[in-house]
N, C-alpha and C positions, 0 to 999 in steps of 0.2 A: 504493499500498498504505499502509496508518493506519501512524502509528508512536507506541509507547509509550515515556514514560519513566522509567525509576525511578529515584528520588535518595534513596539510603540506602545512608551506610557500612559498612553489616555483608554480610561478604561473603558470609554463609550464605544471608539474604535475599533478593539479590541473583542465588543462584544457584537457589532457590527458583522465584524469579518466570520467569525466564528457563527453567528444564525445561515449569512450567507453560504460559508464555504461548510456548514453543515451538513452530515448525511447526502457527499456526495465522493464518495469511495476515498478520500484524501484524511490522514493525519494530520490534524490544525492542532501547533505548538504555539507559545508565546512566549515572552521575552519581556520586561519594562527596560530593562538597559540592553544596552552594547554587551558590556559583559555576562550579559545571563545568556549574551545573543549570541557572542563567540563560543561560551559553554556548549552551548544545544547544538552548534555548525556543528563544530570537534565532535560530538557525541550521537545525534541522532540521521547527521549528513541527508541535511533537509534536500529535496527535489529543487525549491525553490525557497528563498528568504524576501519578505512583505516592509521593508523596512523603512519608519518617516524620516528626512534627514534633521529632526531637532530631538534627540536622543537626553538621557541626563549626566552622564557620563563619554557618553562616545557617539558624535554625528554619522548619520547614516553610511553619509561619503567615507570616512574610513573604515566601516563596515564594508560595503561594500570591496574597497581594495585590498583590506584584507582576506575576501572570498575569493576576489578572481586572484590573487597569489598566493593562493594558498598549493602547496602541491596535490593533496588528495581531494579538495573543492573547488578547485578552478570554474569543473562545469556546471557548480550549483545554478543558477538562472537569481538575477537577484529587481528585481521593481521597486526603488526608490521613493515616497513620498512628500507631499507638501500641501501646505494649504495654500498656498500662491507659487506657480510655475513662472517668475521669469527669465529675464537672462543671465543675472544673476546665478539663480538657479543651477536653468539647463549649463551654462556655463561650466560652473562647479561638476556637474554630475558627468558634462562630456568629457571632465579629466581621469574620472575613474572606471567613467565603462559599463553601470549598469547596463541591463535587457530593455527595462523602459521605467517612467518617471508619469507618475498616478498624481493629478492635484485633487487634494478632498475638497471638500466632502465629490464622495462617486459614488455615481448610479452602479445597481448590484448586476446588469445584466454588461456593462461596460468592464467591472470587474472582471466577473467572472471570461467574457472575452479575452481579456489578456490573458488571463492564467493558464487558456481550458489552447492558447495558442503556443502554451511551454508546455501544460501536462494533457497532451490531448483523451487520455482517458477518463480526464472528471466527470463525473454523472451529473445527469440533470433530474433536477430533486421535480416531483410531479405538486401542480399547483391546486390547492384546495380552493374549491367554489366559493365564492361571497356568500351569505346573508345577510340581509338588510331587519335591520330593528323596527318595530312599530313605532313611528313616531308619531304619531297621533295624541299621543299626551305628554309630551315636553312642553314646559310652564317654564314662563324664565324665572332665571336661578336665583337666589333671594341672596345669596351670598357664598364666598369661594369653596363650600366643601360640596354645592351643588354643580358646581361649574364643570367641572370633570361628567357628571355623567349628562346633564342639561347636552352640551356639547356630543354626544355618545349620540345623542336620539333626536339631535335636529335633519334631517332632510337632506340631502345629501353631504352631507362626514359621514364617511363610513367609518371611522375611528377616533378619539381622544388619549391623549397617554400624557399621564405626569411623572416625569423621572429626575432622579436627585442629581447631584452635580459628577459622580463616578456614574452616571448612566444606568443605574439599574432602576426598576421600572415600582412605582411607587401607586398608584391607581390607574386605570382605564377605564374605558365605556364604548361603546359601541359593537362592531360588528363581529364577535365573538371565535368566530373561524380564522379571523385575521392571527396576526404573527404579533402578539402585541409587544413584549421584548423586543422586537427584530425593530418597529417601528422606533421604538423609547430609542435604540441605539443609536438609530439615525436622526433621531432630532437631536440628541447628545453628540456627537458628532458633528452638527450642524452647529448648533450653539457654541463648540470647544475650538469649531474652524477658525468663527469672526468672531470669536471672543480675539485668540488671537492675532488676527488680523487687524481688531479694533486695537487692541497695545499698538501692534505696531504700527499703527498712523495716529495714535496720540489721542485713541475715540477712548467711549467710555466703552459699555458691555452691551451687547445683543438688547431690542428692547423685546422688536418687533421680526418680522422677517417673512417672508410668503415665495414661496420659490417652486417651479416644477422640478422634480428630481422624479427618478426611474420609471417617467408616466405619470406622476400624480399628481398633485397639485399640494404642500405644505406649508399649513399656516403655521410659525415657531413662533410663543413670545416666552418674554423674560417672568419666573415665578417667582422672584427673591433670588437671594444668594445663594441656595444651595438648590433651587429646583428653575424645571424648567418644561413648558407646557408645548404639546405639537398636537398639532390635528388634521391629517390629511382627509383632501374634501374629493370623494367625487363626481360629485358636480359645483364646475366654481362658482355659480351663482349661490351657493352659500353662503360663501365667504364673507360679504358683506355681513350678512347675520354671525359668524361666525367674532367677528373685527364688534361689533357691537356691543355680544355680552363678554368676550370679556372685557372689552371698556367697561362694564357696567360694573359688574365683583373689583375688577382696578382701581375706580372712581377713590375710591380712601386708601390706594396707594401700593404700593406693592408687599408690604410685611403680611398683610390680610392674607395674597395668594401665598406666601410662603408658607402660612398655618399651614397649607394641605398636606406641605412635605411631611410636618408634623401630629398630622392628627392620625 
């Protein structure tokens, strides 16, 4: 069974990659630091290493150099990940010779396509048919604690999730056949990436963001210093109702939204 090593300190990214790669005929390994990645490369001989360019003790470029110069591991493929792939990142990557460079956040089908070019035997997973909730009884949320359930029942909304700072699912509502943990991991990954970009630009934390991701419309909102709200929309026309509901509950400030994480 081929092995894939994920070298990234962000738990949300690791959870996302695990959800994408699980049950596809590969063994997924994780390393939060460069030193741990080096040890696993020596011990496990992965077929592919996916590494963030920013690791706490050794950047992804050095890790790539280690693999490509290793007498027994040089055939290992290396994909580098970065929040922003600009001329500087591309130039540094070109000097160490990774097999690919991937910008975060990435779509699942994009990632799988890249991996399958290196590991053709990667299996395809069956898709579970979606089931919609009865939305006829959805009422306006009275407080932050009701917001997640309310959003999950709105017509046009597939799923609403709340994740903590490490990407773990706190609460969810909506389509119970959807993979809420995977969606939560995506939301955490998006929030982390935008926060890093914000710091580089000298700006604050993410407040609100709407984007198309992997064929879905995803609404992401800051829910305090320890939580992030994510809403997956099957119908883009539901976006205004989602914004209105979030604005109603957050009118008292983000502290009230943060209360959900401790409930």
